[in-house]
C-alpha positions in Angstrom: -77.1 -59.7 -45.9 -77.1 -56.3 -44.2 -74.6 -55.3 -41.6 -77.2 -53.2 -39.8 -77.4 -54.5 -36.2 -80.8 -56.0 -35.2 -83.0 -53.6 -33.3 -85.9 -54.5 -31.0 -89.2 -52.8 -30.8 -89.8 -50.5 -27.9 -92.8 -51.1 -25.7 -94.5 -48.0 -27.1 -94.0 -49.2 -30.7 -95.3 -52.6 -29.8 -98.5 -51.1 -28.3 -99.1 -48.9 -31.4 -98.5 -51.7 -33.8 -100.9 -54.0 -32.0 -103.5 -51.3 -31.8 -103.0 -50.8 -35.6 -103.3 -54.5 -36.4 -106.5 -55.1 -34.4 -108.8 -52.9 -36.5 -107.4 -54.6 -39.7 -108.4 -58.0 -38.4 -111.8 -56.6 -37.1 -112.8 -54.9 -40.3 -111.7 -58.0 -42.3 -114.0 -60.1 -40.1 -116.8 -57.6 -40.6 -116.4 -57.9 -44.3 -116.8 -61.7 -44.0 -119.9 -61.3 -41.9 -121.3 -58.9 -44.5 -120.7 -61.3 -47.3 -122.4 -64.1 -45.3 -125.4 -61.9 -44.7 -125.7 -60.9 -48.3 -125.5 -64.5 -49.7 -128.0 -65.7 -47.0 -130.5 -63.1 -48.1 -130.4 -64.4 -51.6 -130.2 -68.2 -51.2 -131.6 -68.5 -47.7 -129.2 -71.3 -46.9 -126.4 -70.9 -44.3 -124.2 -73.6 -45.9 -124.1 -71.8 -49.2 -123.3 -68.5 -47.6 -120.5 -70.1 -45.5 -119.1 -71.7 -48.7 -118.9 -68.3 -50.5 -117.3 -66.7 -47.4 -114.8 -69.5 -47.1 -113.9 -69.3 -50.8 -113.5 -65.6 -50.7 -112.7 -64.0 -47.3 -111.5 -67.3 -45.8 -109.1 -68.1 -48.5 -107.9 -64.5 -48.5 -107.3 -64.8 -44.7 -105.2 -67.9 -45.2 -103.0 -66.2 -47.8 -102.7 -63.2 -45.6 -101.4 -65.4 -42.7 -99.0 -67.1 -45.1 -97.7 -63.7 -46.3 -97.3 -62.4 -42.7 -95.5 -65.6 -41.7 -93.1 -65.6 -44.6 -92.4 -61.9 -44.0 -91.6 -62.4 -40.4 -89.1 -65.1 -41.4 -87.4 -62.6 -43.7 -88.5 -64.3 -46.9 -90.4 -62.9 -49.9 -93.8 -64.2 -50.7 -94.3 -66.4 -53.8 -96.2 -64.8 -56.8 -99.2 -67.1 -56.2 -99.7 -65.7 -52.7 -99.5 -62.1 -53.9 -101.8 -62.7 -56.8 -104.3 -64.7 -54.7 -104.6 -61.8 -52.2 -106.3 -59.8 -54.9 -107.9 -62.5 -57.1 -109.9 -64.3 -54.4 -111.6 -61.1 -53.1 -112.3 -60.1 -56.7 -113.9 -63.5 -57.3 -116.1 -63.1 -54.2 -117.1 -59.6 -55.4 -118.1 -60.9 -58.8 -120.1 -63.7 -57.1 -121.9 -61.2 -54.9 -122.7 -59.0 -57.9 -123.9 -61.9 -60.0 -126.4 -63.2 -57.4 -127.7 -59.7 -56.5 -131.3 -59.0 -57.6 -130.9 -55.3 -58.2 -128.2 -52.9 -59.2 -128.0 -51.4 -55.8 -127.5 -54.9 -54.2 -124.9 -55.7 -56.8 -122.8 -52.7 -55.9 -123.1 -53.5 -52.1 -122.4 -57.2 -52.6 -119.3 -56.4 -54.8 -117.8 -53.9 -52.4 -118.2 -56.0 -49.2 -115.4 -58.6 -49.8 -112.8 -55.8 -50.4 -112.6 -55.3 -46.6 -110.8 -58.6 -46.2 -108.5 -57.8 -49.2 -107.4 -54.5 -47.8 -107.0 -56.0 -44.3 -104.8 -58.8 -45.6 -102.6 -56.4 -47.6 -102.3 -54.0 -44.6 -101.2 -56.8 -42.3 -98.6 -58.0 -44.8 -97.2 -54.5 -45.3 -97.1 -53.9 -41.5 -95.3 -57.1 -40.9 -92.8 -56.3 -43.7 -92.0 -52.9 -42.2 -91.4 -54.4 -38.8 -88.9 -56.9 -40.3 -87.1 -54.1 -42.2 -87.0 -52.0 -39.1 -85.6 -54.7 -36.9 -83.2 -56.5 -39.3 -82.5 -53.9 -42.0 -83.4 -56.5 -44.7 -86.2 -56.0 -47.1 -86.8 -59.4 -48.7 -89.5 -58.1 -51.0 -87.4 -55.3 -52.4 -84.5 -57.7 -52.8 -86.8 -60.1 -54.7 -87.9 -57.3 -57.1 -84.4 -56.0 -57.6 -83.1 -59.6 -58.3 -85.8 -60.1 -60.9 -85.0 -56.8 -62.6 -81.3 -57.5 -62.6 -81.8 -60.9 -64.0 -83.9 -59.6 -66.9 -81.4 -56.7 -67.4 -78.5 -59.1 -67.6 -80.3 -61.2 -70.2 -81.2 -58.3 -72.4 -77.7 -56.8 -72.2 -76.3 -60.1 -73.3 -79.0 -60.4 -76.0 -78.3 -56.8 -77.2 -74.6 -57.6 -77.5 -74.6 -61.1 -79.1 -77.9 -61.9 -80.7 -77.4 -62.6 -84.5 -80.5 -60.6 -85.5 -80.3 -56.8 -85.5 -84.0 -56.4 -84.7 -83.6 -58.6 -81.6 -80.5 -56.6 -80.5 -82.3 -53.3 -80.9 -85.3 -54.5 -79.0 -83.1 -55.8 -76.1 -81.2 -52.5 -76.1 -84.4 -50.6 -75.7 -85.7 -53.0 -73.0 -82.4 -52.6 -71.1 -82.9 -48.9 -70.7 -86.5 -49.4 -69.5 -85.3 -51.9 -66.9 -82.5 -49.7 -65.8 -85.1 -47.2 -64.5 -86.5 -49.9 -62.2 -83.3 -50.9 -60.5 -83.5 -50.1 -56.8 -87.1 -48.8 -57.0 -88.7 -49.0 -53.6 -85.5 -50.2 -51.8 -85.2 -47.8 -48.9 -82.1 -49.6 -47.7 -80.3 -49.1 -51.0 -81.2 -45.4 -50.9 -79.8 -45.1 -47.4 -76.6 -46.9 -48.5 -76.2 -44.6 -51.4 -76.6 -41.6 -49.2 -73.9 -43.0 -46.8 -71.5 -43.5 -49.8 -72.0 -39.9 -51.0 -71.7 -38.7 -47.4 -68.3 -40.4 -47.2 -67.1 -39.0 -50.5 -68.2 -35.5 -49.4 -66.3 -35.9 -46.1 -63.2 -37.0 -47.9 -63.4 -34.1 -50.3 -64.0 -31.6 -47.6 -61.1 -33.1 -45.6 -58.8 -32.8 -48.6 -59.9 -29.2 -49.2 -59.4 -28.2 -45.6 -56.0 -29.9 -45.5 -54.9 -27.9 -48.5 -56.1 -24.7 -46.9 -54.6 -25.2 -43.5 -51.5 -27.2 -44.4 -48.2 -25.8 -43.0 -46.0 -24.3 -45.6 -42.9 -26.3 -46.7 -39.9 -24.5 -48.1 -37.2 -26.0 -50.5 -33.6 -26.3 -49.5 -30.4 -27.5 -51.3 -30.6 -31.0 -49.8 -34.3 -31.7 -49.9 -37.6 -30.4 -48.6 -37.4 -28.8 -45.2 -40.1 -28.5 -42.7 -41.6 -25.3 -41.5 -39.0 -23.3 -39.5 -39.5 -23.4 -35.8 -40.2 -20.2 -34.0 -37.0 -18.4 -32.9 -37.6 -18.8 -29.2 -34.5 -18.3 -27.2 -34.3 -19.3 -23.6 -34.1 -16.3 -21.4 -35.6 -13.9 -24.0 -38.1 -11.5 -22.8 -40.8 -12.5 -25.2 -41.3 -16.0 -26.6 -40.7 -16.4 -30.3 -38.7 -13.2 -30.6 -35.0 -13.4 -31.5 -32.8 -11.3 -29.3 -30.7 -8.7 -31.0 -27.3 -9.8 -32.2 -24.5 -8.1 -30.2 -20.9 -7.5 -31.1 -19.8 -10.2 -28.7 -22.0 -12.7 -30.6 -20.2 -11.9 -33.9 -16.7 -12.3 -32.5 -14.7 -15.4 -33.7 -13.1 -17.5 -31.1 -9.3 -17.3 -31.4 -8.8 -20.9 -30.7 -11.1 -21.8 -33.7 -9.2 -19.5 -36.0 -5.8 -21.0 -35.1 -7.0 -24.6 -34.9 -6.0 -25.6 -38.4 -2.6 -24.1 -38.1 -2.0 -26.1 -34.9 -2.8 -29.4 -36.5 -6.3 -29.7 -35.1 -8.8 -31.2 -37.5 -11.9 -29.0 -37.7 -15.2 -30.7 -37.0 -17.5 -30.6 -40.0 -21.3 -30.6 -39.4 -23.2 -33.7 -40.6 -25.1 -33.2 -43.9 -28.8 -32.4 -43.7 -31.1 -35.4 -44.0 -33.7 -34.9 -46.7 -37.3 -34.7 -45.4 -39.2 -38.0 -46.0 -42.5 -38.3 -47.8 -44.1 -39.3 -44.5 -42.9 -36.1 -42.8 -44.2 -33.9 -45.7 -47.6 -35.7 -45.5 -47.7 -35.1 -41.7 -47.0 -31.4 -42.2 -49.7 -31.2 -44.8 -52.1 -33.0 -42.6 -52.9 -35.8 -45.1 -52.5 -39.5 -45.0 -49.1 -40.8 -46.3 -49.5 -41.5 -50.1 -49.2 -45.1 -50.9 -47.8 -46.5 -54.2 -50.4 -48.0 -56.4 -53.4 -46.5 -54.6 -55.6 -43.6 -55.8 -54.4 -40.3 -54.3 -56.3 -37.2 -53.3 -55.4 -33.8 -54.7 -53.6 -32.8 -51.5 -51.7 -36.1 -51.6 -50.7 -35.5 -55.2 -49.2 -32.1 -54.2 -47.3 -33.8 -51.3 -45.8 -36.4 -53.7 -44.8 -33.9 -56.3 -43.3 -31.6 -53.7 -41.3 -34.6 -52.4 -40.1 -35.6 -55.8 -39.3 -32.1 -57.0 -36.8 -31.5 -54.2 -35.1 -34.9 -54.1 -32.4 -33.4 -56.3 -30.5 -30.1 -56.6 -31.5 -28.2 -58.6 -35.2 -29.0 -58.2 -36.8 -31.2 -60.8 -38.8 -29.7 -63.6 -42.4 -30.8 -64.4 -41.4 -33.4 -66.9 -38.7 -34.8 -64.6 -41.1 -34.9 -61.7 -43.8 -36.6 -63.7 -41.3 -39.2 -64.9 -40.2 -39.8 -61.3 -43.8 -40.0 -60.3 -44.6 -42.7 -62.8 -41.3 -44.6 -62.1 -42.1 -44.7 -58.4 -45.4 -46.3 -59.2 -47.8 -43.6 -57.9 -51.3 -43.4 -59.5 -52.8 -40.2 -60.9 -54.3 -38.9 -64.1 -52.4 -36.4 -66.3 -54.9 -33.6 -65.7 -54.9 -34.0 -61.9 -51.1 -34.1 -61.9 -51.0 -30.8 -63.9 -53.4 -29.2 -61.5 -51.4 -30.4 -58.5 -48.2 -29.1 -60.1 -49.8 -25.7 -60.7 -50.9 -25.6 -57.1 -47.4 -26.4 -56.0 -45.9 -23.7 -58.2 -48.4 -21.1 -57.0 -47.4 -21.8 -53.4 -43.7 -21.4 -54.3 -44.3 -18.2 -56.2 -46.3 -16.7 -53.3 -43.5 -17.8 -50.9 -45.8 -20.2 -49.0 
């Protein structure tokens, strides 16, 4: 079933559709009147003419109403109904041509019943399009695709397992012919494929832009550090500018110099905490890489950057790849090499 929300027809659409359906019914009725008049002129009996009209245009009208009803219920029409919509008017045309006395009359008598056939097909198509518009479900296209897929599955199995080579070759050829018909006429399938490709393009563009505009990350002895903050000093004349260092700033406090000799234990600063993978991903502007899930190119660079600077000295390519596999991340060898090259180029350029 489709996830498309059901839509209702606007008042203007309803008026246009009704105005379109009325001529279909009218011209189908005119075809029946014409057939009645033609048969009456030959047999001079109203009952005979009515019987011909009932067998041709009348039966076609019944099938048309069945087709419309099934379509409005969201169901596909059986093959007998679809075949009958063309067979019955054809029979009426042949009957008219057979009873005509001249060639001219034969042509006229044969063409007249086609009005009901076209009207029936037009009404069925219009009803089908209304249902597709409102519900997003094309039952007729689904029926065709289901039939094609069923035949395709059979021939693929036959091509793989049939004991006779000739049968296998025939099914292989038939499979390729059927493959061309998959999805034919299914507008909803085409729209879904466009949505899928649009999503992939969006993801690719997002990864490319993230790689272009990601903040640079520099290595340190204890891990990967974030982008240095601007040297803004409170009270400075201009924001982001470091004030000049004065002689007073460089002087060492005497108390600190003599503290060890007086038995005072100096306070050592806490060790730097390595930057986490989540923090690197946030700086790069990409979702945090998850173990076991496919990663984008930008995420691969983030993971390799994180692994490279988890130790001092930084890991080599082989060591980083081994750590990558051991951590359970997913990525092909070629993509990892490209990501590593991108990481190295950023380092060489000082980014």
